[in-house]
N, C-alpha and C positions, 0 to 999 in steps of 0.2 A: 095269693102266691107272690113272694117277693121278686122284684125285677132283678135280673143279673146286674153285676157291677163291672164296668169297664174302666180300666186305668189308661189314660192317654198321655203320651209324651212325644217328643220329636227332637230334631237337632237344629232346626232353623230358628228356634226361639219361640217363645209363647205368643208373640204377636204376629207370627207368620200366617199368611192366608191359608196355607195347606192344613194347618192344625185346626183352624176354625171350620173348614169344610169337614174335616174328620169328626169334630165334636158335634156338628149339626146333624151328621148322619147317625153317629153312635147314640145320641140322646133319644132318638126315635125307638131304639131297641133296648136300652138299658139305662140304669143310673150311671153317671159319668163323673169321674174325678180326674183333673188334669194336674200333672206335675211335670213341668217342662223347663228347659234352660231359660235364663233371663235375657239371653242374647244368642246370636248364631254360634253353633258348635259343629258346623259341617266339617267332615273329614277328620274328626277326632278319633274315629275308630272306637276301640273298647277302653279308652283311657278312663281312669278313675282318679279322684283327688285324694292324695295321701299326705303331702307335705304342707297343704294350705287349709285354711278354714273353709267350711261350706256354709253358705247362707240359704235359708229357705223362708220365703215370705209369702203371705197371702197375696194373691193377684186379683185384680178387678177385671182382667181381660175378658172374662166370660160372665160377668155379673148380669149383662143384658139377657143372657140365656138361662140364668139361674143355676149356673154350674160352679161347683166348688173347684177352685184352682189355686195352684201355688207355683211360684217361680223360684228357680234354684240357680245358684251361682256356678254350679258344677257342670259336668258332662252329662250326656244322655244316660249313660250307665249309672252315674251318681243319682240321677233323678229317680230311676226305677228302684235303686237300693233304698233311698230315703222314703219313697212312697210305700214300699212294702214294710219297712221296719219302723217307720214313724207315722206318716200320714194315715196309712191303712193298717196299723198294727192290730186293730181289733176287727178288721174287715178284710176278707181275702177276695181279690178280684177274680172274676170268672174268666177274664180275658184282658191282656195288655195289648194295646195297639199304638204303633208309632208312625208318625208322619202327619199329613201326606208330604213327603219330601219334595222339594223344588229341584227336580233333576233326577236322572236315572241312578239306580243302584243295582243294575244288572251285572252279571258276570263278575269279574275280579273286584269291581267297585264295592261289593259287599264287605270286603275286608277293611276298607277305609271308612265305611259309612257309619256315622253316628246314629242315623235312623235305625239301621239294622242292629247296631250294638245295644240300643235300648231294648229291642225285641229279644236279642240273644241273651241279654242280662236277665230278662224275665224268664226265659227258658231255663237258665242256670238256677234261678230261684224257684223252679218248679211250677211256673205259671205259663199257661198257653199264650202264645204271642204271635203277632203279625206286624210286619213293617210294610207300609205303603209308600210308593214313590211314583211321581208323575214324570215321564221322560220329556220334560220341557224345561230348558234353562232360561227361557225368555223372562225378562223383567215383569212383563204383564201376563204371565202364564195363566191360562184359563183352566180352573179345576172343576168346573161345573159338570163336565161329562164323566168325571170319575165317580160321582155319587152313586149311581145305580150299581156299579161294580163293587164299590166299597161296601155298600149295604148288603149285597148278595153274599159276599165273602164273609162278612162279620156274622150274618145270620147262620151260615153254614158252620162257622167255628163255634158258635154258641150251641148249636144243635148236635154237631158231631165233633167229639174231642179231637184236638190236634195231637198227633202222636207225641209221646213223652220225649223230653229233651230236644224238642224241635221248634223252630220258629219259621214262619212262612215269609218269604221275601216276594212281595207282589210289586210288579212294575206295570204301569198303565201307559199306553202310548199317548203322545200329545194329541190334542184335539185337531181334527182335520175335517175336510168335507166328506170323507169316507167314514161311515159308522164303524166302530170297533166290532170285529167279527165274533168275538167270544172270549172265553177263558181257556188257557192251556196249562196243564201241569208239566213243568219242564225241569231240565237239569241246567246247572250253571255252565255257560259257554266257556270253552278254553280260549280266553282272550286276555289282553293286557293293555295297559297304558304304556305307550312308548314315549318316555319323557325327554324333553330337552330343557336346558336351562339358559335363558337369555341373560347374558351378562350386561349390566348397565352401570351408570354412575349417577349418584344422587347429587343434589345441588352443591354439596360440599366436596364433590369429587371423590367420594368414597364408593368403592365397588359394592354392588349388591346383585342378587340373582332373582329372576322371576321364572317360576316353573311354567313351561308350556308343553306342547306335545300333542299327540293324537292317539285315538283309540284304535287298536288293531285287533281284528277278529279273524283268526285262522281256522275257526271251527265251522265246518260246513254242515254240521248236523242240523236236521230239521226238528229236533226235540229239545233245542236249547232256548233259554230266555231271549237271547239276542235274535234268533230266528223269529220267535213269536212276536216280539216288539216290532221288528222291521215289517212283518206281515200283518200288522195291525191287530194283534191279539194281546190281551192281558196275560202276562206270564206269572205263574206261581211256582217258586222253587222252594222246596222244604230244605231248611238249613240246620246243621248241627254244630255244636261247639266242640265236639271231639275231633281234633285235627290230626289224629293219628293216621299216618299213611300206611294202612294195613298191608298193602301190596308190597311195601318195601321191607317188611319185617323178615320174610324168608330170605331175601337177598342179603340183608345184613348178617343174618344168622349163618348163612351158607358161605359167604364170600369174605367176610371180615374175620380176622384171626385175633381172638382175645384169650 
């Protein structure tokens, strides 16, 4: 019986430690092909390359593991598109997995996330997909404790189909002395980044801005991804690319005059 095929991408770049952890876990469960950006693409959201050329080159990043890999000059969404229509044009992946991102992609961050955009792009292309993130921004973040959870979730996704037009957003708490309590299926918390822009001068006395700010969570629900992470659970939020605000349709039909 043929092994399943997993396509792996990310937004931190093909040499990031998170994607290597993901490859090492996935290769125990399936054949693996990697198509990832040739450099960091964090915060790119669902950007795609239209006005510039796209480069796709064979990568030696995972030759030591015997894994077929390619590095792409484009965004995470570009990587998935090129993988499906070029690299794997004669092979259909059983699952697309993105990550493991270096930093959280919970709550509103999912909209900005290149990691989740690779997964969402896969869902748009009709492929089951998962995005994994580690809630640790530290330079020396430890990904080792993520492995059993990543393996468990991938096993489930290969065994039980992910609902159509859906990608799973998985966030894993940072490593601590307390063991992670388990996995929770959650909704996205109603929270946002409250940005500030620090105005500075460069050495030539020209003005520039550096975005700063803080994350504000006004959602007190105990069924959210933010609650799960704070309470040391892995959160899984099923995400869709249909952004229609269905609750607003009746209001517009009833109150607006056309």
